[in-house]
C-alpha positions as CSV (number, residue, x, y, z in Angstrom):
1,X,86.0,-182.6,96.8
2,X,84.1,-179.3,97.6
3,X,86.0,-176.1,97.0
4,X,86.4,-173.9,100.0
5,X,83.8,-171.1,100.3
6,X,85.4,-167.7,101.0
7,X,83.6,-164.9,102.7
8,X,83.9,-161.1,102.5
9,X,87.0,-159.8,104.4
10,X,88.8,-163.2,104.1
11,X,92.5,-163.0,103.3
12,X,93.5,-164.9,100.1
13,X,96.6,-165.6,98.1
14,X,96.9,-166.2,94.4
15,X,97.0,-169.9,93.4
16,X,97.1,-169.7,89.6
17,X,100.2,-169.0,87.5
18,X,98.9,-165.5,86.7
19,X,98.1,-164.6,90.3
20,X,101.0,-166.4,92.0
21,X,102.6,-164.3,94.7
22,X,99.7,-161.9,95.1
23,X,97.8,-161.3,98.4
24,X,94.6,-159.5,99.1
25,X,91.2,-159.4,100.6
26,X,87.8,-160.6,99.5
27,X,85.4,-157.6,99.0
28,X,82.5,-159.3,97.2
29,X,81.2,-162.8,96.5
30,X,79.2,-164.0,93.4
31,X,77.6,-167.3,92.5
32,X,76.6,-168.0,88.9
33,X,75.9,-171.5,87.6
34,X,77.5,-173.2,90.6
35,X,80.7,-171.3,89.9
36,X,81.8,-168.8,92.6
37,X,83.7,-165.7,91.6
38,X,85.2,-163.1,93.9
39,X,86.2,-159.5,93.8
40,X,89.6,-159.2,95.4
41,X,91.3,-156.0,96.5
42,X,95.0,-156.9,96.3
43,X,97.5,-155.4,98.7
44,X,98.8,-153.2,95.8
45,X,95.4,-151.5,95.6
46,X,94.1,-153.1,92.4
47,X,90.7,-154.7,92.3
48,X,90.2,-157.8,90.2
49,X,87.4,-160.4,89.7
50,X,88.8,-164.0,89.8
51,X,87.4,-167.5,89.9
52,X,87.4,-169.6,93.0
53,X,90.0,-172.0,91.7
54,X,92.5,-169.2,91.2
55,X,92.8,-168.2,94.9
56,X,92.9,-169.9,98.3
57,X,93.3,-169.0,101.9
58,X,96.8,-168.5,103.2
59,X,98.1,-171.6,105.0
60,X,98.2,-169.9,108.4
61,X,94.6,-168.4,108.2
62,X,91.6,-170.4,109.4
63,X,88.3,-170.4,107.5
64,X,85.8,-167.8,108.5
65,X,82.7,-169.2,110.2
66,X,79.7,-169.4,108.0
67,X,77.6,-167.1,110.3
68,X,80.2,-164.4,110.5
69,X,79.0,-160.9,109.5
70,X,80.2,-159.8,106.1
71,X,80.7,-156.0,106.3
72,X,77.0,-155.2,105.8
73,X,76.9,-157.2,102.5
74,X,74.3,-160.0,102.5
75,X,75.7,-163.4,101.5
76,X,72.4,-165.3,101.9
77,X,72.4,-165.8,98.1
78,X,75.9,-167.2,98.1
79,X,75.1,-169.7,100.8
80,X,72.0,-170.9,99.0
81,X,71.8,-174.7,98.7
82,X,71.3,-176.0,95.1
83,X,69.3,-179.0,96.3
84,X,67.0,-176.8,98.4
85,X,66.3,-174.7,95.3
86,X,65.5,-177.7,93.2
87,X,63.0,-179.1,95.7
88,X,61.3,-175.8,96.4
89,X,60.4,-173.9,93.3
90,X,58.5,-171.1,95.0
91,X,61.3,-170.4,97.4
92,X,63.7,-170.5,94.5
93,X,61.9,-167.6,92.8
94,X,62.2,-165.7,96.0
95,X,65.9,-166.4,96.1
96,X,66.4,-165.1,92.5
97,X,64.8,-161.8,93.3
98,X,66.8,-161.4,96.5
99,X,70.0,-162.5,94.7
100,X,69.6,-159.9,92.0
101,X,69.1,-157.2,94.6
102,X,72.2,-158.4,96.5
103,X,74.2,-158.4,93.2
104,X,73.2,-154.8,92.4
105,X,74.2,-153.7,95.9
106,X,77.5,-155.5,95.6
107,X,78.2,-154.0,92.1
108,X,77.4,-150.6,93.4
109,X,79.7,-151.1,96.4
110,X,82.5,-152.2,94.1
111,X,82.0,-149.3,91.7
112,X,82.3,-146.8,94.6
113,X,85.4,-148.5,95.8
114,X,87.1,-148.3,92.4
115,X,86.0,-144.7,91.8
116,X,87.4,-143.7,95.2
117,X,90.7,-145.2,94.3
118,X,90.9,-143.6,90.8
119,X,89.8,-140.2,92.1
120,X,92.7,-139.9,94.5
121,X,95.0,-137.1,93.3
122,X,98.0,-138.7,95.0
123,X,97.7,-141.9,92.9
124,X,98.1,-145.5,94.1
125,X,101.1,-147.7,94.7
126,X,101.3,-150.9,92.6
127,X,104.4,-153.2,92.5
128,X,106.6,-150.5,94.0
129,X,105.6,-147.8,91.5
130,X,103.4,-144.8,91.8
131,X,100.4,-144.6,89.4
132,X,98.3,-141.5,88.8
133,X,94.9,-141.3,87.0
134,X,94.8,-139.7,83.6
135,X,92.3,-139.1,80.8
136,X,91.5,-142.1,78.7
137,X,92.1,-141.8,74.9
138,X,89.4,-143.9,73.2
139,X,89.4,-142.2,69.8
140,X,91.9,-142.9,67.1
141,X,92.7,-139.6,65.6
142,X,93.9,-141.1,62.3
143,X,91.0,-143.5,61.9
144,X,89.4,-141.3,59.2
145,X,92.6,-141.3,57.2
146,X,92.8,-144.0,54.5
147,X,96.1,-145.9,54.0
148,X,98.3,-144.2,51.5
149,X,101.5,-145.4,49.9
150,X,104.7,-143.5,50.9
151,X,106.0,-141.0,48.4
152,X,107.2,-137.5,47.8
153,X,104.5,-134.8,47.8
154,X,105.2,-132.3,45.0
155,X,104.8,-128.6,45.8
156,X,101.8,-127.2,44.2
157,X,103.8,-124.2,42.8
158,X,106.5,-126.5,41.3
159,X,106.0,-127.3,37.6
160,X,108.7,-129.8,36.6
161,X,106.7,-131.8,34.1
162,X,107.1,-135.6,34.3
163,X,108.2,-137.1,37.6
164,X,111.6,-138.5,36.5
165,X,114.3,-139.5,38.9
166,X,116.3,-136.4,38.1
167,X,113.3,-134.3,39.1
168,X,113.2,-136.0,42.5
169,X,116.9,-135.2,42.8
170,X,116.3,-131.5,42.1
171,X,113.8,-131.4,45.0
172,X,116.6,-132.3,47.5
173,X,119.4,-130.7,45.5
174,X,118.1,-127.5,43.8
175,X,119.8,-126.2,40.7
176,X,121.1,-123.2,42.4
177,X,123.0,-125.3,45.0
178,X,124.2,-127.6,42.2
179,X,125.7,-124.6,40.3
180,X,127.4,-123.2,43.4
181,X,128.9,-126.6,44.2
182,X,130.4,-126.9,40.8
183,X,131.8,-123.3,40.9
184,X,133.4,-123.7,44.4
185,X,134.8,-127.2,43.5
186,X,136.3,-125.9,40.2
187,X,138.1,-123.2,42.2
188,X,139.8,-125.9,44.2
189,X,140.6,-128.0,41.2
190,X,142.2,-125.1,39.4
191,X,144.3,-124.4,42.5
192,X,145.6,-128.0,42.3
193,X,146.2,-127.6,38.5
194,X,143.4,-130.0,37.6
195,X,140.8,-129.7,34.9
196,X,137.6,-128.0,35.8
197,X,134.4,-130.1,35.7
198,X,131.0,-129.4,34.1
199,X,127.6,-129.9,35.7
200,X,127.1,-133.0,33.6
201,X,130.4,-134.5,34.9
202,X,129.4,-133.7,38.5
203,X,126.1,-135.5,38.0
204,X,127.9,-138.5,36.7
205,X,130.2,-138.4,39.7
206,X,127.1,-138.4,42.0
207,X,125.8,-141.3,40.1
208,X,129.0,-143.3,40.8
209,X,128.6,-142.5,44.5
210,X,125.1,-143.8,44.5
211,X,126.2,-147.0,42.6
212,X,128.9,-147.5,45.2
213,X,126.2,-147.4,47.9
214,X,124.0,-149.9,46.1
215,X,126.9,-152.3,45.5
216,X,129.5,-152.1,48.3
217,X,132.7,-154.1,48.0
218,X,136.0,-154.5,49.8
219,X,139.2,-153.0,48.6
220,X,138.3,-149.3,48.6
221,X,137.8,-147.1,45.6
222,X,140.3,-149.1,43.4
223,X,138.1,-152.2,43.6
224,X,135.3,-150.5,41.7
225,X,137.6,-149.9,38.7
226,X,138.8,-153.5,38.4
227,X,138.2,-154.9,34.9
228,X,138.7,-158.6,35.8
229,X,137.5,-160.9,38.5
230,X,139.9,-162.0,41.2
231,X,141.6,-165.3,40.7
232,X,139.9,-166.9,43.6
233,X,136.5,-165.8,42.3
234,X,135.7,-163.9,45.5
235,X,136.0,-160.4,44.1
236,X,133.7,-159.5,41.2
237,X,134.8,-156.9,38.7
238,X,132.6,-153.7,38.8
239,X,134.4,-152.0,35.9
240,X,133.1,-148.5,36.7
241,X,135.4,-147.0,34.0
242,X,133.5,-148.6,31.2
243,X,130.1,-148.3,32.8
244,X,130.3,-144.6,33.7
245,X,133.0,-143.3,31.4
246,X,135.1,-141.8,34.1
247,X,138.6,-142.8,35.2
248,X,139.4,-143.6,38.8
249,X,141.9,-140.7,38.9
250,X,139.4,-138.2,37.7
251,X,136.9,-139.5,40.3
252,X,139.4,-139.1,43.1
253,X,140.4,-135.6,41.9
254,X,136.7,-134.4,42.2
255,X,136.3,-136.3,45.5
256,X,139.3,-134.6,47.2
257,X,138.4,-131.1,45.8
258,X,134.6,-131.3,46.4
259,X,133.4,-128.3,48.5
260,X,130.0,-126.7,49.0
261,X,131.2,-123.2,50.2
262,X,133.6,-120.6,48.9
263,X,137.0,-121.9,50.0
264,X,138.5,-118.4,50.0
265,X,135.9,-117.0,52.4
266,X,136.1,-120.0,54.6
267,X,139.9,-119.7,54.9
268,X,139.6,-116.0,55.8
269,X,137.0,-116.7,58.5
270,X,139.2,-119.5,59.9
271,X,142.2,-117.2,60.0
272,X,140.3,-114.2,61.4
């Protein structure tokens, strides 16, 4: 079975799975190694080169006569008979030269058509959306950067010695902020007739909060101070009292009194 030969200006529809549902017009024909390919301008405005087996004429459209004019594009090369070329070597050489000239003319025509579409300021319509030309970015701006592992970059003017975990903590929670937090929280503790805390006790309290985040459990704060596993074996004892040397009541006293601003100034601003 010989595949149907399409001509320039023929209407076609997509036959393959990728092109199914598309309709367009043939604008150029190529023949390479007995396989025809076509440049199709789809109704959406896009131009694409497809193989002959991927498209076909619409069912209601009759084939174009072989001698029909093809919009000033010569198709003598595409209608060349393979058997004729095999039996006449001299004429075959003449065909190759004319075929290359025709291909250059067709490629130039296609390039002009594509440029005219992309140069339009109003853009083109494709699948119901408006597309506008823009500048192509072909250079990776980060290509010269080598891969680096993630980490904290220490300030050049910061001299903290060894990079211990506590030093990383001070980068996000400076010593001045730590001291003011302890001062403001102690003011609230004393108002509630509770014992004031030291900076070391506050750091231990922060460590407990981090441990809670690493090891979440059901049952609220009380569950972290359990000293024995549940009878059903579901709840595991965290025993924070022995691990961090802080009772649950003391932890809750600091939690409910914790403040980062002067409570007396904040209350006056709220009332004013």
